[in-house]
C-alpha positions as CSV (number, residue, x, y, z in Angstrom):
1,M,66.5,-56.2,-10.6
2,R,64.9,-53.1,-12.1
3,A,62.7,-51.0,-9.8
4,A,59.0,-50.7,-10.7
5,A,58.0,-47.6,-12.5
6,P,56.1,-45.2,-10.3
7,T,52.4,-45.1,-10.9
8,F,50.5,-41.9,-11.3
9,S,47.7,-41.4,-8.8
10,L,45.4,-38.4,-8.2
11,W,45.1,-39.4,-4.6
12,S,48.8,-39.0,-3.8
13,P,49.6,-35.8,-1.7
14,K,51.8,-34.3,-4.5
15,N,49.0,-34.7,-7.1
16,R,46.1,-33.6,-5.0
17,H,46.1,-30.2,-6.5
18,L,45.5,-31.8,-9.9
19,F,42.4,-33.5,-8.6
20,A,41.1,-30.1,-7.4
21,Y,41.6,-28.7,-10.9
22,L,39.8,-31.7,-12.4
23,L,36.8,-31.0,-10.1
24,L,36.8,-27.4,-11.3
25,L,37.0,-28.3,-15.0
26,P,33.2,-28.8,-15.5
27,A,32.5,-25.3,-14.0
28,L,35.2,-23.7,-16.1
29,L,33.8,-25.3,-19.3
30,L,30.3,-24.2,-18.4
31,T,31.6,-20.7,-17.7
32,A,33.4,-20.6,-21.1
33,S,30.3,-21.8,-22.9
34,I,27.8,-19.3,-21.4
35,I,30.1,-16.3,-21.0
36,I,33.3,-16.4,-22.9
37,Y,31.9,-17.8,-26.2
38,P,29.0,-15.3,-26.5
39,I,31.4,-12.4,-25.8
40,A,33.8,-13.7,-28.4
41,S,30.9,-14.1,-30.9
42,A,29.8,-10.6,-30.2
43,I,33.3,-9.2,-30.8
44,D,33.4,-11.2,-34.1
45,L,30.0,-9.8,-35.2
46,S,31.0,-6.2,-34.3
47,F,33.7,-6.3,-36.9
48,Q,31.4,-7.5,-39.7
49,D,28.7,-5.8,-41.7
50,V,25.9,-8.1,-40.7
51,K,22.5,-6.6,-41.4
52,I,20.4,-9.5,-40.1
53,S,21.4,-12.7,-38.3
54,R,20.5,-15.8,-40.2
55,V,21.7,-19.5,-40.1
56,G,24.2,-20.4,-42.7
57,R,25.2,-16.8,-43.6
58,E,28.6,-16.2,-45.3
59,R,31.2,-14.5,-43.3
60,T,32.1,-11.0,-44.3
61,P,35.6,-9.5,-44.0
62,W,36.4,-7.7,-40.8
63,T,36.0,-4.0,-40.9
64,F,36.0,-1.1,-38.4
65,D,33.0,0.6,-40.1
66,N,30.7,-0.2,-37.2
67,Y,33.0,1.4,-34.7
68,E,33.7,4.4,-36.9
69,K,30.0,4.9,-37.4
70,L,29.4,4.5,-33.7
71,F,31.8,7.1,-32.5
72,K,30.5,9.6,-35.1
73,S,26.9,9.0,-34.0
74,D,25.2,11.6,-31.9
75,D,22.7,9.0,-30.8
76,F,25.4,6.9,-29.2
77,Y,26.7,9.9,-27.2
78,N,23.2,10.7,-26.1
79,S,22.7,7.1,-25.0
80,A,26.0,7.1,-23.2
81,W,25.0,10.3,-21.3
82,V,21.6,8.9,-20.4
83,T,23.3,5.7,-19.2
84,A,25.8,7.6,-17.1
85,K,23.1,9.7,-15.4
86,L,20.9,6.7,-14.8
87,V,23.6,4.5,-13.4
88,T,25.0,7.2,-11.2
89,L,21.6,8.1,-9.7
90,V,20.3,4.5,-9.3
91,T,23.6,3.3,-7.7
92,A,23.7,6.3,-5.3
93,F,20.1,6.2,-4.2
94,S,19.9,2.4,-4.1
95,F,23.0,2.3,-1.8
96,I,21.6,5.1,0.5
97,L,18.2,3.6,0.8
98,G,19.6,0.1,1.1
99,L,22.0,1.2,3.9
100,A,19.2,3.0,5.7
101,T,16.8,0.0,5.6
102,A,19.6,-2.4,6.6
103,L,20.4,-0.3,9.6
104,L,16.7,-0.2,10.5
105,V,15.9,-3.9,10.2
106,N,19.2,-4.7,12.0
107,Q,17.6,-3.2,15.2
108,R,15.7,-5.4,17.6
109,F,11.9,-4.7,17.6
110,H,8.7,-6.5,17.3
111,G,7.9,-7.6,13.7
112,R,11.6,-7.4,12.6
113,T,11.2,-10.7,10.6
114,A,8.2,-9.3,8.7
115,A,10.0,-6.0,8.1
116,R,13.0,-7.9,6.6
117,L,10.6,-9.8,4.3
118,L,9.0,-6.6,3.2
119,V,12.3,-5.0,2.5
120,A,13.4,-7.9,0.2
121,L,10.0,-8.2,-1.5
122,P,10.7,-5.8,-4.4
123,W,13.8,-7.7,-5.4
124,A,11.8,-11.0,-5.4
125,I,9.0,-9.8,-7.7
126,P,9.6,-10.5,-11.4
127,S,10.7,-7.3,-13.2
128,V,8.0,-7.5,-15.8
129,V,5.2,-7.9,-13.3
130,A,6.5,-5.0,-11.1
131,T,7.1,-2.8,-14.1
132,V,3.6,-3.2,-15.5
133,A,2.2,-2.3,-12.0
134,W,4.3,0.8,-11.9
135,W,3.2,1.6,-15.5
136,W,-0.4,1.6,-14.3
137,M,0.5,3.7,-11.3
138,F,2.1,6.4,-13.4
139,D,-0.6,6.3,-16.1
140,S,-1.7,9.9,-17.0
141,S,-5.4,9.1,-17.0
142,F,-6.0,6.4,-14.4
143,G,-2.8,6.2,-12.4
144,L,-2.6,6.2,-8.6
145,I,0.2,8.7,-8.5
146,N,-1.7,11.4,-10.4
147,W,-4.8,10.8,-8.3
148,V,-2.9,11.3,-5.1
149,L,-1.2,14.4,-6.3
150,V,-4.4,16.0,-7.4
151,R,-6.4,15.0,-4.3
152,T,-3.7,16.3,-2.0
153,G,-3.4,19.6,-3.9
154,L,0.3,19.0,-4.8
155,S,-0.7,19.3,-8.5
156,S,-3.5,21.1,-10.2
157,E,-3.6,18.8,-13.2
158,T,-2.5,15.3,-14.1
159,I,1.1,14.8,-15.3
160,N,2.0,12.9,-18.4
161,W,4.7,11.0,-16.7
162,L,5.8,8.8,-19.6
163,S,5.3,11.4,-22.3
164,R,7.6,14.1,-21.0
165,P,11.4,13.6,-21.2
166,G,12.3,14.8,-17.7
167,A,9.3,13.1,-16.1
168,A,9.9,9.8,-17.9
169,F,13.6,9.7,-16.8
170,F,12.4,10.4,-13.2
171,V,10.0,7.5,-13.4
172,I,12.8,5.2,-14.6
173,V,15.0,6.2,-11.8
174,V,12.3,5.7,-9.2
175,V,11.3,2.2,-10.4
176,M,14.9,1.1,-10.8
177,V,15.8,2.3,-7.3
178,W,12.7,0.6,-5.9
179,K,13.7,-2.6,-7.6
180,G,17.4,-2.4,-6.8
181,Y,17.7,-1.2,-3.2
182,P,16.5,-4.5,-1.5
183,F,19.5,-6.3,-3.0
184,V,21.9,-3.7,-1.4
185,S,19.9,-3.8,1.8
186,V,20.2,-7.6,2.1
187,M,23.9,-7.6,1.5
188,L,24.6,-4.8,3.9
189,L,22.4,-6.5,6.5
190,A,24.6,-9.5,6.3
191,G,27.6,-7.3,6.8
192,L,26.1,-5.6,9.8
193,Q,25.4,-8.9,11.5
194,A,29.1,-9.8,11.0
195,I,30.3,-6.8,13.0
196,P,30.9,-7.8,16.7
197,Q,28.5,-6.2,19.1
198,E,31.4,-5.8,21.6
199,L,32.8,-3.0,19.4
200,Y,29.6,-1.0,19.8
201,D,29.4,-1.6,23.5
202,A,33.0,-0.5,24.1
203,A,32.5,2.6,22.0
204,H,29.3,3.4,23.9
205,V,31.2,3.1,27.2
206,D,33.9,5.4,25.9
207,G,31.2,8.0,25.2
208,A,31.0,7.8,21.4
209,N,27.8,9.1,20.0
210,A,25.7,7.4,17.3
211,W,27.4,9.2,14.4
212,N,30.9,8.3,15.6
213,R,29.9,4.7,16.1
214,F,28.5,4.7,12.5
215,R,31.5,6.4,11.1
216,Y,34.3,4.5,12.8
217,I,32.7,1.0,13.4
218,T,29.8,0.5,11.0
219,M,31.3,1.9,7.7
220,P,34.8,0.3,8.1
221,G,33.1,-3.0,9.1
222,L,31.0,-2.9,5.8
223,R,34.1,-2.0,3.6
224,S,34.2,-5.2,1.6
225,V,30.4,-5.8,1.6
226,R,29.5,-2.3,0.4
227,G,32.2,-2.5,-2.3
228,I,30.7,-5.7,-3.7
229,A,27.1,-4.3,-3.4
230,L,28.1,-1.1,-5.2
231,I,29.8,-2.9,-8.1
232,L,26.9,-5.3,-8.6
233,I,24.3,-2.6,-8.5
234,L,26.4,-0.6,-10.9
235,L,26.6,-3.5,-13.4
236,W,22.9,-4.1,-13.0
237,G,22.2,-0.5,-14.0
238,F,24.3,-0.9,-17.1
239,R,22.5,-4.0,-18.3
240,E,18.9,-3.2,-17.1
241,F,16.5,-3.6,-20.1
242,E,13.1,-4.8,-19.0
243,I,12.1,-1.8,-16.8
244,I,13.1,0.8,-19.4
245,Y,11.7,-1.0,-22.4
246,I,8.3,-1.7,-20.8
247,L,7.8,1.8,-19.4
248,T,9.2,4.0,-22.2
249,G,10.9,1.9,-24.9
250,G,13.7,4.5,-24.8
251,G,11.5,7.5,-25.4
252,P,10.3,10.1,-25.4
253,L,12.8,11.8,-27.7
254,R,15.5,9.2,-26.6
255,S,15.5,10.7,-23.1
256,T,15.6,7.2,-21.6
257,E,17.4,5.4,-24.3
258,T,20.4,3.8,-22.5
259,L,23.1,1.8,-24.3
260,A,21.3,-1.4,-23.5
261,I,18.1,-0.2,-25.2
262,M,20.1,1.2,-28.1
263,T,21.8,-2.2,-28.5
264,Y,18.5,-4.0,-28.7
265,L,16.9,-1.5,-31.1
266,E,19.8,-1.6,-33.5
267,A,20.2,-5.4,-33.5
268,F,16.6,-6.6,-33.3
269,Q,14.4,-3.8,-34.5
270,F,16.6,-2.3,-37.3
271,F,18.3,-5.6,-37.9
272,R,21.8,-4.1,-37.9
273,V,23.3,-6.9,-35.9
274,G,27.0,-6.0,-36.4
275,Y,26.3,-2.4,-35.4
276,G,24.3,-3.6,-32.4
277,A,27.2,-5.9,-31.4
278,A,29.6,-3.0,-31.5
279,I,27.4,-1.0,-29.2
280,G,27.3,-4.0,-26.8
281,I,31.1,-4.4,-26.8
282,V,31.6,-0.7,-26.1
283,T,29.1,-0.9,-23.3
284,L,30.9,-3.8,-21.8
285,I,34.2,-1.9,-21.9
286,I,32.7,1.1,-20.2
287,A,31.1,-1.1,-17.5
288,V,34.5,-2.8,-16.9
289,I,36.3,0.5,-16.6
290,A,33.6,1.9,-14.3
291,S,33.9,-1.2,-12.1
292,I,37.7,-1.0,-11.9
293,F,37.4,2.7,-11.0
294,M,35.0,1.9,-8.3
295,I,37.1,-0.9,-6.9
296,R,40.1,1.4,-6.7
297,S,38.1,4.1,-5.1
298,M,36.7,1.8,-2.5
299,S,40.2,0.4,-1.7
300,D,41.7,3.9,-1.4
301,S,38.9,5.2,0.9
302,V,39.7,5.4,4.6
303,Y,37.2,5.9,7.3
């Protein structure tokens, strides 16, 4: 008598991992459709001479002309330099301010819940609404910032914040730090609450001062959280568009034209879609390299 053929079942112990993969399949397909496919399309466009995107266009042969033009362009290197400065300053100041506010609201005091809500408020406000408010505050004629500076005697005349290259870049940094530090603060606050209080109590008994407790307990305890926060705020700085475009549009004199702004202008204002896609791909590669460098730096750091 022949033995019955074994039946396949996802519920059997040896096939349970296949059932887990099956549950993950919809998420993988969604990720592929909203992330991998657009990136692949952008790479394809970057190797074509596409002047304007239109439905039903004929494909053109692949060419390196867009990348050759890009790496010979002074405007590209200017935008890369502006992006590097902006990302460095925004990441550094957002982390410092986020860490300071996280340490503050982690203490026990009356109104701590309200303080935590106020810290997170800038991140919750839509970027367009917040940026328009800041635009009015830095207005050269009716802005609150100029009024305060003149009334307090810190400036003898109003400053054209958004018409001077250095001042405009300063405004962009201020607004982006204001918008980005709450995210860092919330993440670091979660990390602070995960550090056992017993470590601080033992260090206090041993005579460790506040700086030593911060250096040898707080910072090592925040190692993984601060790494994730720094990487996310770094990537946010690379892709940020709304704040810069609303405040300056990349001007004056390209002083605030980041790679994200340059990508938009080339693709959707000058209708050089292939060239704009090439800028976007190069920006993606730079962001990935910067993230990898930061990950390795954080993993090699010892406190």
